mmJSON file of the N, C-alpha and C atoms, coordinates in Angstrom:
{"data_MODEL":{"atom_site":{
"group_PDB":["ATOM","ATOM","ATOM","ATOM","ATOM","ATOM","ATOM","ATOM","ATOM","ATOM","ATOM","ATOM","ATOM","ATOM","ATOM","ATOM","ATOM","ATOM","ATOM","ATOM","ATOM","ATOM","ATOM","ATOM","ATOM","ATOM","ATOM","ATOM","ATOM","ATOM","ATOM","ATOM","ATOM","ATOM","ATOM","ATOM","ATOM","ATOM","ATOM","ATOM","ATOM","ATOM","ATOM","ATOM","ATOM","ATOM","ATOM","ATOM","ATOM","ATOM","ATOM","ATOM","ATOM","ATOM","ATOM","ATOM","ATOM","ATOM","ATOM","ATOM","ATOM","ATOM","ATOM","ATOM","ATOM","ATOM","ATOM","ATOM","ATOM","ATOM","ATOM","ATOM","ATOM","ATOM","ATOM","ATOM","ATOM","ATOM","ATOM","ATOM","ATOM","ATOM","ATOM","ATOM","ATOM","ATOM","ATOM","ATOM","ATOM","ATOM","ATOM","ATOM","ATOM","ATOM","ATOM","ATOM","ATOM","ATOM","ATOM","ATOM","ATOM","ATOM","ATOM","ATOM","ATOM","ATOM","ATOM","ATOM","ATOM","ATOM","ATOM","ATOM","ATOM","ATOM","ATOM","ATOM","ATOM","ATOM","ATOM","ATOM","ATOM","ATOM","ATOM","ATOM","ATOM","ATOM","ATOM","ATOM","ATOM","ATOM","ATOM","ATOM","ATOM","ATOM","ATOM","ATOM","ATOM","ATOM","ATOM","ATOM","ATOM","ATOM","ATOM","ATOM","ATOM","ATOM","ATOM","ATOM","ATOM","ATOM","ATOM","ATOM","ATOM","ATOM","ATOM","ATOM","ATOM","ATOM","ATOM","ATOM","ATOM","ATOM","ATOM","ATOM","ATOM","ATOM","ATOM","ATOM","ATOM","ATOM","ATOM","ATOM","ATOM","ATOM","ATOM","ATOM","ATOM","ATOM","ATOM","ATOM","ATOM","ATOM","ATOM","ATOM","ATOM","ATOM","ATOM","ATOM","ATOM","ATOM","ATOM","ATOM","ATOM","ATOM","ATOM","ATOM","ATOM","ATOM","ATOM","ATOM","ATOM","ATOM","ATOM","ATOM","ATOM","ATOM","ATOM","ATOM","ATOM","ATOM"],
"id":[1,2,3,4,5,6,7,8,9,10,11,12,13,14,15,16,17,18,19,20,21,22,23,24,25,26,27,28,29,30,31,32,33,34,35,36,37,38,39,40,41,42,43,44,45,46,47,48,49,50,51,52,53,54,55,56,57,58,59,60,61,62,63,64,65,66,67,68,69,70,71,72,73,74,75,76,77,78,79,80,81,82,83,84,85,86,87,88,89,90,91,92,93,94,95,96,97,98,99,100,101,102,103,104,105,106,107,108,109,110,111,112,113,114,115,116,117,118,119,120,121,122,123,124,125,126,127,128,129,130,131,132,133,134,135,136,137,138,139,140,141,142,143,144,145,146,147,148,149,150,151,152,153,154,155,156,157,158,159,160,161,162,163,164,165,166,167,168,169,170,171,172,173,174,175,176,177,178,179,180,181,182,183,184,185,186,187,188,189,190,191,192,193,194,195,196,197,198,199,200,201,202,203,204,205,206,207,208,209,210],
"type_symbol":["N","C","C","N","C","C","N","C","C","N","C","C","N","C","C","N","C","C","N","C","C","N","C","C","N","C","C","N","C","C","N","C","C","N","C","C","N","C","C","N","C","C","N","C","C","N","C","C","N","C","C","N","C","C","N","C","C","N","C","C","N","C","C","N","C","C","N","C","C","N","C","C","N","C","C","N","C","C","N","C","C","N","C","C","N","C","C","N","C","C","N","C","C","N","C","C","N","C","C","N","C","C","N","C","C","N","C","C","N","C","C","N","C","C","N","C","C","N","C","C","N","C","C","N","C","C","N","C","C","N","C","C","N","C","C","N","C","C","N","C","C","N","C","C","N","C","C","N","C","C","N","C","C","N","C","C","N","C","C","N","C","C","N","C","C","N","C","C","N","C","C","N","C","C","N","C","C","N","C","C","N","C","C","N","C","C","N","C","C","N","C","C","N","C","C","N","C","C","N","C","C","N","C","C","N","C","C","N","C","C"],
"label_atom_id":["N","CA","C","N","CA","C","N","CA","C","N","CA","C","N","CA","C","N","CA","C","N","CA","C","N","CA","C","N","CA","C","N","CA","C","N","CA","C","N","CA","C","N","CA","C","N","CA","C","N","CA","C","N","CA","C","N","CA","C","N","CA","C","N","CA","C","N","CA","C","N","CA","C","N","CA","C","N","CA","C","N","CA","C","N","CA","C","N","CA","C","N","CA","C","N","CA","C","N","CA","C","N","CA","C","N","CA","C","N","CA","C","N","CA","C","N","CA","C","N","CA","C","N","CA","C","N","CA","C","N","CA","C","N","CA","C","N","CA","C","N","CA","C","N","CA","C","N","CA","C","N","CA","C","N","CA","C","N","CA","C","N","CA","C","N","CA","C","N","CA","C","N","CA","C","N","CA","C","N","CA","C","N","CA","C","N","CA","C","N","CA","C","N","CA","C","N","CA","C","N","CA","C","N","CA","C","N","CA","C","N","CA","C","N","CA","C","N","CA","C","N","CA","C","N","CA","C","N","CA","C","N","CA","C","N","CA","C","N","CA","C","N","CA","C"],
"label_alt_id":[null,null,null,null,null,null,null,null,null,null,null,null,null,null,null,null,null,null,null,null,null,null,null,null,null,null,null,null,null,null,null,null,null,null,null,null,null,null,null,null,null,null,null,null,null,null,null,null,null,null,null,null,null,null,null,null,null,null,null,null,null,null,null,null,null,null,null,null,null,null,null,null,null,null,null,null,null,null,null,null,null,null,null,null,null,null,null,null,null,null,null,null,null,null,null,null,null,null,null,null,null,null,null,null,null,null,null,null,null,null,null,null,null,null,null,null,null,null,null,null,null,null,null,null,null,null,null,null,null,null,null,null,null,null,null,null,null,null,null,null,null,null,null,null,null,null,null,null,null,null,null,null,null,null,null,null,null,null,null,null,null,null,null,null,null,null,null,null,null,null,null,null,null,null,null,null,null,null,null,null,null,null,null,null,null,null,null,null,null,null,null,null,null,null,null,null,null,null,null,null,null,null,null,null,null,null,null,null,null,null],
"label_comp_id":["MET","MET","MET","THR","THR","THR","MET","MET","MET","GLU","GLU","GLU","TYR","TYR","TYR","LEU","LEU","LEU","SER","SER","SER","ILE","ILE","ILE","ARG","ARG","ARG","GLN","GLN","GLN","VAL","VAL","VAL","ALA","ALA","ALA","GLU","GLU","GLU","LYS","LYS","LYS","TRP","TRP","TRP","GLY","GLY","GLY","LEU","LEU","LEU","SER","SER","SER","ALA","ALA","ALA","ARG","ARG","ARG","ARG","ARG","ARG","ILE","ILE","ILE","ASN","ASN","ASN","VAL","VAL","VAL","LEU","LEU","LEU","CYS","CYS","CYS","SER","SER","SER","GLU","GLU","GLU","GLY","GLY","GLY","ARG","ARG","ARG","ILE","ILE","ILE","GLU","GLU","GLU","GLY","GLY","GLY","ALA","ALA","ALA","THR","THR","THR","LYS","LYS","LYS","ILE","ILE","ILE","GLY","GLY","GLY","SER","SER","SER","TYR","TYR","TYR","TRP","TRP","TRP","ALA","ALA","ALA","VAL","VAL","VAL","PRO","PRO","PRO","ALA","ALA","ALA","ASP","ASP","ASP","ALA","ALA","ALA","GLU","GLU","GLU","LYS","LYS","LYS","PRO","PRO","PRO","LYS","LYS","LYS","ASP","ASP","ASP","GLU","GLU","GLU","ARG","ARG","ARG","ILE","ILE","ILE","LYS","LYS","LYS","SER","SER","SER","GLY","GLY","GLY","LYS","LYS","LYS","TYR","TYR","TYR","VAL","VAL","VAL","LYS","LYS","LYS","SER","SER","SER","VAL","VAL","VAL","THR","THR","THR","THR","THR","THR","ASP","ASP","ASP","THR","THR","THR","ASN","ASN","ASN","ILE","ILE","ILE"],
"label_asym_id":["A","A","A","A","A","A","A","A","A","A","A","A","A","A","A","A","A","A","A","A","A","A","A","A","A","A","A","A","A","A","A","A","A","A","A","A","A","A","A","A","A","A","A","A","A","A","A","A","A","A","A","A","A","A","A","A","A","A","A","A","A","A","A","A","A","A","A","A","A","A","A","A","A","A","A","A","A","A","A","A","A","A","A","A","A","A","A","A","A","A","A","A","A","A","A","A","A","A","A","A","A","A","A","A","A","A","A","A","A","A","A","A","A","A","A","A","A","A","A","A","A","A","A","A","A","A","A","A","A","A","A","A","A","A","A","A","A","A","A","A","A","A","A","A","A","A","A","A","A","A","A","A","A","A","A","A","A","A","A","A","A","A","A","A","A","A","A","A","A","A","A","A","A","A","A","A","A","A","A","A","A","A","A","A","A","A","A","A","A","A","A","A","A","A","A","A","A","A","A","A","A","A","A","A","A","A","A","A","A","A"],
"label_entity_id":["1","1","1","1","1","1","1","1","1","1","1","1","1","1","1","1","1","1","1","1","1","1","1","1","1","1","1","1","1","1","1","1","1","1","1","1","1","1","1","1","1","1","1","1","1","1","1","1","1","1","1","1","1","1","1","1","1","1","1","1","1","1","1","1","1","1","1","1","1","1","1","1","1","1","1","1","1","1","1","1","1","1","1","1","1","1","1","1","1","1","1","1","1","1","1","1","1","1","1","1","1","1","1","1","1","1","1","1","1","1","1","1","1","1","1","1","1","1","1","1","1","1","1","1","1","1","1","1","1","1","1","1","1","1","1","1","1","1","1","1","1","1","1","1","1","1","1","1","1","1","1","1","1","1","1","1","1","1","1","1","1","1","1","1","1","1","1","1","1","1","1","1","1","1","1","1","1","1","1","1","1","1","1","1","1","1","1","1","1","1","1","1","1","1","1","1","1","1","1","1","1","1","1","1","1","1","1","1","1","1"],
"label_seq_id":[1,1,1,2,2,2,3,3,3,4,4,4,5,5,5,6,6,6,7,7,7,8,8,8,9,9,9,10,10,10,11,11,11,12,12,12,13,13,13,14,14,14,15,15,15,16,16,16,17,17,17,18,18,18,19,19,19,20,20,20,21,21,21,22,22,22,23,23,23,24,24,24,25,25,25,26,26,26,27,27,27,28,28,28,29,29,29,30,30,30,31,31,31,32,32,32,33,33,33,34,34,34,35,35,35,36,36,36,37,37,37,38,38,38,39,39,39,40,40,40,41,41,41,42,42,42,43,43,43,44,44,44,45,45,45,46,46,46,47,47,47,48,48,48,49,49,49,50,50,50,51,51,51,52,52,52,53,53,53,54,54,54,55,55,55,56,56,56,57,57,57,58,58,58,59,59,59,60,60,60,61,61,61,62,62,62,63,63,63,64,64,64,65,65,65,66,66,66,67,67,67,68,68,68,69,69,69,70,70,70],
"pdbx_PDB_ins_code":[null,null,null,null,null,null,null,null,null,null,null,null,null,null,null,null,null,null,null,null,null,null,null,null,null,null,null,null,null,null,null,null,null,null,null,null,null,null,null,null,null,null,null,null,null,null,null,null,null,null,null,null,null,null,null,null,null,null,null,null,null,null,null,null,null,null,null,null,null,null,null,null,null,null,null,null,null,null,null,null,null,null,null,null,null,null,null,null,null,null,null,null,null,null,null,null,null,null,null,null,null,null,null,null,null,null,null,null,null,null,null,null,null,null,null,null,null,null,null,null,null,null,null,null,null,null,null,null,null,null,null,null,null,null,null,null,null,null,null,null,null,null,null,null,null,null,null,null,null,null,null,null,null,null,null,null,null,null,null,null,null,null,null,null,null,null,null,null,null,null,null,null,null,null,null,null,null,null,null,null,null,null,null,null,null,null,null,null,null,null,null,null,null,null,null,null,null,null,null,null,null,null,null,null,null,null,null,null,null,null],
"Cartn_x":[1.139,-0.157,0.774,0.625,1.572,0.846,1.28,0.446,0.304,-0.728,-0.609,-0.449,0.739,0.904,0.492,0.083,-0.943,0.529,0.763,1.737,1.136,2.059,1.209,-0.359,0.736,-0.868,-1.974,-1.8,-3.344,-3.825,-3.122,-3.674,-4.795,-3.953,-4.427,-5.607,-5.818,-6.455,-7.896,-7.723,-8.501,-9.008,-8.443,-8.773,-9.407,-9.029,-9.399,-8.209,-7.252,-6.615,-4.84,-4.688,-3.24,-2.389,-1.131,0.071,0.536,1.318,1.812,1.267,0.36,-0.351,-0.124,-0.015,-0.261,1.318,2.612,3.849,3.892,3.233,3.526,3.511,1.841,1.394,2.494,3.308,3.8,4.982,5.501,6.973,6.419,5.67,5.087,5.009,4.509,4.082,2.732,2.456,0.871,-0.048,0.498,0.069,0.059,-0.508,0.462,0.843,1.983,2.347,2.651,2.927,3.663,5.168,5.644,7.401,7.795,9.25,9.986,11.07,10.816,10.941,12.201,13.67,14.26,14.008,13.229,12.563,10.981,10.417,9.369,8.404,7.532,6.559,5.863,5.56,4.712,3.249,2.313,1.102,0.715,0.161,-0.561,-2.129,-2.426,-3.95,-4.758,-4.791,-5.79,-5.802,-4.844,-4.296,-5.621,-5.43,-6.772,-6.167,-7.289,-6.961,-7.024,-5.609,-5.749,-6.198,-7.337,-7.882,-7.33,-7.761,-7.35,-7.217,-5.956,-5.113,-5.38,-5.739,-5.697,-7.339,-8.241,-9.802,-10.063,-9.768,-9.919,-11.336,-12.083,-13.337,-14.618,-13.775,-14.795,-15.212,-15.593,-16.247,-15.5,-15.259,-14.538,-15.358,-15.166,-15.916,-14.787,-15.002,-14.807,-14.705,-14.407,-14.259,-14.577,-15.58,-16.017,-15.217,-14.601,-14.773,-15.581,-16.14,-16.588,-15.911,-14.951,-14.27,-15.833,-16.169,-17.217,-16.336,-15.578,-14.743,-14.675,-15.444,-15.327,-16.281],
"Cartn_y":[-1.337,0.323,1.362,2.224,3.43,4.514,5.493,6.491,7.412,8.638,9.201,10.953,11.587,13.134,13.816,14.997,16.026,17.235,18.076,19.031,20.426,21.128,22.396,23.2,23.171,23.78,22.902,21.79,20.959,21.076,21.145,20.888,22.897,23.722,25.119,24.93,24.365,24.17,23.653,22.325,21.763,22.123,23.0,23.493,25.249,25.436,27.208,27.978,27.795,28.36,28.471,29.672,30.133,29.273,28.97,28.422,28.392,29.921,30.368,29.978,30.361,29.544,28.386,27.325,26.063,25.742,26.283,26.571,26.937,27.853,28.041,27.004,26.816,25.372,24.266,23.696,22.703,23.246,24.481,24.6,24.39,25.133,25.007,23.421,22.323,21.443,21.35,22.166,21.729,21.312,20.433,19.825,18.094,17.163,15.911,15.098,14.581,13.687,14.697,15.407,16.703,16.244,16.276,16.237,16.466,17.21,18.154,17.084,17.206,16.294,17.328,17.3,18.825,19.951,21.04,22.557,22.127,21.111,20.796,20.158,20.708,20.075,18.966,17.517,16.726,16.482,16.626,16.785,15.497,14.05,13.022,13.856,12.98,13.269,13.626,12.02,12.434,13.562,14.295,15.169,15.703,16.12,16.701,18.734,19.725,21.08,21.054,21.886,22.593,23.211,23.531,24.448,26.037,27.601,28.864,29.313,28.895,29.396,31.034,32.109,33.235,33.204,32.239,32.65,32.343,32.822,32.217,32.039,33.081,32.651,31.469,30.96,30.334,30.8,32.321,32.81,34.565,34.879,35.931,37.02,38.297,39.502,40.92,41.089,42.192,43.55,43.98,45.086,46.473,47.092,48.716,49.455,50.703,51.535,52.518,53.346,54.223,55.522,57.111,57.597,58.866,59.314,59.632,61.46,61.364,62.953,63.576,63.207,64.23,65.385],
"Cartn_z":[0.057,-0.065,0.058,-0.788,-0.898,-0.696,-0.233,0.617,-0.319,-0.833,-1.554,-1.437,-2.241,-1.747,-2.409,-2.071,-3.248,-3.07,-3.984,-3.599,-3.065,-2.766,-1.929,-2.776,-4.021,-4.919,-4.912,-5.204,-4.875,-3.742,-2.56,-1.28,-1.566,-1.778,-1.39,-2.199,-3.518,-4.252,-3.121,-2.917,-2.48,-1.107,-0.166,1.061,0.893,-0.562,-0.095,0.342,0.524,1.049,-0.123,0.054,-0.503,-0.551,-1.655,-1.759,-0.424,-0.63,0.491,2.002,2.258,3.379,4.013,3.172,3.158,3.186,2.702,2.777,4.302,4.678,5.867,6.787,6.783,7.813,7.763,6.825,6.584,7.289,7.28,8.152,9.468,10.244,11.203,11.793,11.254,11.657,11.92,11.322,11.566,10.096,9.511,8.512,8.549,9.89,9.829,8.699,8.984,7.875,6.784,6.859,5.745,5.427,4.264,4.186,3.302,3.708,2.844,2.168,0.687,-0.287,-1.63,-0.738,-1.501,-1.094,-2.022,-1.384,-2.247,-2.148,-2.174,-0.874,-0.604,0.225,-0.033,0.308,-0.055,1.072,0.797,2.175,1.82,2.558,2.785,1.965,0.961,0.662,1.026,2.068,3.373,4.914,4.562,5.474,6.022,7.461,7.401,7.825,7.155,7.37,8.497,8.974,10.722,10.559,12.373,12.375,12.165,12.543,12.467,13.937,14.265,15.692,15.759,14.74,15.302,15.574,15.094,15.986,17.376,18.118,19.839,20.122,19.774,20.056,19.709,18.312,17.511,16.599,16.603,15.946,15.618,14.275,13.723,14.332,15.139,14.765,15.341,13.7,13.418,14.432,15.606,16.416,15.732,16.067,15.612,16.714,16.604,17.439,17.398,18.35,18.336,19.159,18.557,18.995,19.653,20.795,20.882,21.991,21.426,21.85,20.087,19.555,18.071,18.207],
"occupancy":[1.0,1.0,1.0,1.0,1.0,1.0,1.0,1.0,1.0,1.0,1.0,1.0,1.0,1.0,1.0,1.0,1.0,1.0,1.0,1.0,1.0,1.0,1.0,1.0,1.0,1.0,1.0,1.0,1.0,1.0,1.0,1.0,1.0,1.0,1.0,1.0,1.0,1.0,1.0,1.0,1.0,1.0,1.0,1.0,1.0,1.0,1.0,1.0,1.0,1.0,1.0,1.0,1.0,1.0,1.0,1.0,1.0,1.0,1.0,1.0,1.0,1.0,1.0,1.0,1.0,1.0,1.0,1.0,1.0,1.0,1.0,1.0,1.0,1.0,1.0,1.0,1.0,1.0,1.0,1.0,1.0,1.0,1.0,1.0,1.0,1.0,1.0,1.0,1.0,1.0,1.0,1.0,1.0,1.0,1.0,1.0,1.0,1.0,1.0,1.0,1.0,1.0,1.0,1.0,1.0,1.0,1.0,1.0,1.0,1.0,1.0,1.0,1.0,1.0,1.0,1.0,1.0,1.0,1.0,1.0,1.0,1.0,1.0,1.0,1.0,1.0,1.0,1.0,1.0,1.0,1.0,1.0,1.0,1.0,1.0,1.0,1.0,1.0,1.0,1.0,1.0,1.0,1.0,1.0,1.0,1.0,1.0,1.0,1.0,1.0,1.0,1.0,1.0,1.0,1.0,1.0,1.0,1.0,1.0,1.0,1.0,1.0,1.0,1.0,1.0,1.0,1.0,1.0,1.0,1.0,1.0,1.0,1.0,1.0,1.0,1.0,1.0,1.0,1.0,1.0,1.0,1.0,1.0,1.0,1.0,1.0,1.0,1.0,1.0,1.0,1.0,1.0,1.0,1.0,1.0,1.0,1.0,1.0,1.0,1.0,1.0,1.0,1.0,1.0,1.0,1.0,1.0,1.0,1.0,1.0],
"B_iso_or_equiv":[0.0,0.0,0.0,0.0,0.0,0.0,0.0,0.0,0.0,0.0,0.0,0.0,0.0,0.0,0.0,0.0,0.0,0.0,0.0,0.0,0.0,0.0,0.0,0.0,0.0,0.0,0.0,0.0,0.0,0.0,0.0,0.0,0.0,0.0,0.0,0.0,0.0,0.0,0.0,0.0,0.0,0.0,0.0,0.0,0.0,0.0,0.0,0.0,0.0,0.0,0.0,0.0,0.0,0.0,0.0,0.0,0.0,0.0,0.0,0.0,0.0,0.0,0.0,0.0,0.0,0.0,0.0,0.0,0.0,0.0,0.0,0.0,0.0,0.0,0.0,0.0,0.0,0.0,0.0,0.0,0.0,0.0,0.0,0.0,0.0,0.0,0.0,0.0,0.0,0.0,0.0,0.0,0.0,0.0,0.0,0.0,0.0,0.0,0.0,0.0,0.0,0.0,0.0,0.0,0.0,0.0,0.0,0.0,0.0,0.0,0.0,0.0,0.0,0.0,0.0,0.0,0.0,0.0,0.0,0.0,0.0,0.0,0.0,0.0,0.0,0.0,0.0,0.0,0.0,0.0,0.0,0.0,0.0,0.0,0.0,0.0,0.0,0.0,0.0,0.0,0.0,0.0,0.0,0.0,0.0,0.0,0.0,0.0,0.0,0.0,0.0,0.0,0.0,0.0,0.0,0.0,0.0,0.0,0.0,0.0,0.0,0.0,0.0,0.0,0.0,0.0,0.0,0.0,0.0,0.0,0.0,0.0,0.0,0.0,0.0,0.0,0.0,0.0,0.0,0.0,0.0,0.0,0.0,0.0,0.0,0.0,0.0,0.0,0.0,0.0,0.0,0.0,0.0,0.0,0.0,0.0,0.0,0.0,0.0,0.0,0.0,0.0,0.0,0.0,0.0,0.0,0.0,0.0,0.0,0.0],
"pdbx_formal_charge":[null,null,null,null,null,null,null,null,null,null,null,null,null,null,null,null,null,null,null,null,null,null,null,null,null,null,null,null,null,null,null,null,null,null,null,null,null,null,null,null,null,null,null,null,null,null,null,null,null,null,null,null,null,null,null,null,null,null,null,null,null,null,null,null,null,null,null,null,null,null,null,null,null,null,null,null,null,null,null,null,null,null,null,null,null,null,null,null,null,null,null,null,null,null,null,null,null,null,null,null,null,null,null,null,null,null,null,null,null,null,null,null,null,null,null,null,null,null,null,null,null,null,null,null,null,null,null,null,null,null,null,null,null,null,null,null,null,null,null,null,null,null,null,null,null,null,null,null,null,null,null,null,null,null,null,null,null,null,null,null,null,null,null,null,null,null,null,null,null,null,null,null,null,null,null,null,null,null,null,null,null,null,null,null,null,null,null,null,null,null,null,null,null,null,null,null,null,null,null,null,null,null,null,null,null,null,null,null,null,null],
"auth_seq_id":[1,1,1,2,2,2,3,3,3,4,4,4,5,5,5,6,6,6,7,7,7,8,8,8,9,9,9,10,10,10,11,11,11,12,12,12,13,13,13,14,14,14,15,15,15,16,16,16,17,17,17,18,18,18,19,19,19,20,20,20,21,21,21,22,22,22,23,23,23,24,24,24,25,25,25,26,26,26,27,27,27,28,28,28,29,29,29,30,30,30,31,31,31,32,32,32,33,33,33,34,34,34,35,35,35,36,36,36,37,37,37,38,38,38,39,39,39,40,40,40,41,41,41,42,42,42,43,43,43,44,44,44,45,45,45,46,46,46,47,47,47,48,48,48,49,49,49,50,50,50,51,51,51,52,52,52,53,53,53,54,54,54,55,55,55,56,56,56,57,57,57,58,58,58,59,59,59,60,60,60,61,61,61,62,62,62,63,63,63,64,64,64,65,65,65,66,66,66,67,67,67,68,68,68,69,69,69,70,70,70],
"auth_comp_id":["MET","MET","MET","THR","THR","THR","MET","MET","MET","GLU","GLU","GLU","TYR","TYR","TYR","LEU","LEU","LEU","SER","SER","SER","ILE","ILE","ILE","ARG","ARG","ARG","GLN","GLN","GLN","VAL","VAL","VAL","ALA","ALA","ALA","GLU","GLU","GLU","LYS","LYS","LYS","TRP","TRP","TRP","GLY","GLY","GLY","LEU","LEU","LEU","SER","SER","SER","ALA","ALA","ALA","ARG","ARG","ARG","ARG","ARG","ARG","ILE","ILE","ILE","ASN","ASN","ASN","VAL","VAL","VAL","LEU","LEU","LEU","CYS","CYS","CYS","SER","SER","SER","GLU","GLU","GLU","GLY","GLY","GLY","ARG","ARG","ARG","ILE","ILE","ILE","GLU","GLU","GLU","GLY","GLY","GLY","ALA","ALA","ALA","THR","THR","THR","LYS","LYS","LYS","ILE","ILE","ILE","GLY","GLY","GLY","SER","SER","SER","TYR","TYR","TYR","TRP","TRP","TRP","ALA","ALA","ALA","VAL","VAL","VAL","PRO","PRO","PRO","ALA","ALA","ALA","ASP","ASP","ASP","ALA","ALA","ALA","GLU","GLU","GLU","LYS","LYS","LYS","PRO","PRO","PRO","LYS","LYS","LYS","ASP","ASP","ASP","GLU","GLU","GLU","ARG","ARG","ARG","ILE","ILE","ILE","LYS","LYS","LYS","SER","SER","SER","GLY","GLY","GLY","LYS","LYS","LYS","TYR","TYR","TYR","VAL","VAL","VAL","LYS","LYS","LYS","SER","SER","SER","VAL","VAL","VAL","THR","THR","THR","THR","THR","THR","ASP","ASP","ASP","THR","THR","THR","ASN","ASN","ASN","ILE","ILE","ILE"],
"auth_asym_id":["A","A","A","A","A","A","A","A","A","A","A","A","A","A","A","A","A","A","A","A","A","A","A","A","A","A","A","A","A","A","A","A","A","A","A","A","A","A","A","A","A","A","A","A","A","A","A","A","A","A","A","A","A","A","A","A","A","A","A","A","A","A","A","A","A","A","A","A","A","A","A","A","A","A","A","A","A","A","A","A","A","A","A","A","A","A","A","A","A","A","A","A","A","A","A","A","A","A","A","A","A","A","A","A","A","A","A","A","A","A","A","A","A","A","A","A","A","A","A","A","A","A","A","A","A","A","A","A","A","A","A","A","A","A","A","A","A","A","A","A","A","A","A","A","A","A","A","A","A","A","A","A","A","A","A","A","A","A","A","A","A","A","A","A","A","A","A","A","A","A","A","A","A","A","A","A","A","A","A","A","A","A","A","A","A","A","A","A","A","A","A","A","A","A","A","A","A","A","A","A","A","A","A","A","A","A","A","A","A","A"],
"auth_atom_id":["N","CA","C","N","CA","C","N","CA","C","N","CA","C","N","CA","C","N","CA","C","N","CA","C","N","CA","C","N","CA","C","N","CA","C","N","CA","C","N","CA","C","N","CA","C","N","CA","C","N","CA","C","N","CA","C","N","CA","C","N","CA","C","N","CA","C","N","CA","C","N","CA","C","N","CA","C","N","CA","C","N","CA","C","N","CA","C","N","CA","C","N","CA","C","N","CA","C","N","CA","C","N","CA","C","N","CA","C","N","CA","C","N","CA","C","N","CA","C","N","CA","C","N","CA","C","N","CA","C","N","CA","C","N","CA","C","N","CA","C","N","CA","C","N","CA","C","N","CA","C","N","CA","C","N","CA","C","N","CA","C","N","CA","C","N","CA","C","N","CA","C","N","CA","C","N","CA","C","N","CA","C","N","CA","C","N","CA","C","N","CA","C","N","CA","C","N","CA","C","N","CA","C","N","CA","C","N","CA","C","N","CA","C","N","CA","C","N","CA","C","N","CA","C","N","CA","C","N","CA","C","N","CA","C","N","CA","C","N","CA","C","N","CA","C"],
"pdbx_PDB_model_num":[1,1,1,1,1,1,1,1,1,1,1,1,1,1,1,1,1,1,1,1,1,1,1,1,1,1,1,1,1,1,1,1,1,1,1,1,1,1,1,1,1,1,1,1,1,1,1,1,1,1,1,1,1,1,1,1,1,1,1,1,1,1,1,1,1,1,1,1,1,1,1,1,1,1,1,1,1,1,1,1,1,1,1,1,1,1,1,1,1,1,1,1,1,1,1,1,1,1,1,1,1,1,1,1,1,1,1,1,1,1,1,1,1,1,1,1,1,1,1,1,1,1,1,1,1,1,1,1,1,1,1,1,1,1,1,1,1,1,1,1,1,1,1,1,1,1,1,1,1,1,1,1,1,1,1,1,1,1,1,1,1,1,1,1,1,1,1,1,1,1,1,1,1,1,1,1,1,1,1,1,1,1,1,1,1,1,1,1,1,1,1,1,1,1,1,1,1,1,1,1,1,1,1,1,1,1,1,1,1,1]
}}}
């Protein structure tokens, strides 16, 4: 049984992220099973998309500040 791997570009298209973001996730070790072959990353075809660590509350809320001293 051989493991199937995808390129960064293929994973980016599959997950709806940029190729640069996938590269960063691989470099940070956040994609399980991603392996560097030479200067390229190989991502297992069945790898799970990591959670976005930037969102702490579970949903993104853009805060709007109002200046009352105008």
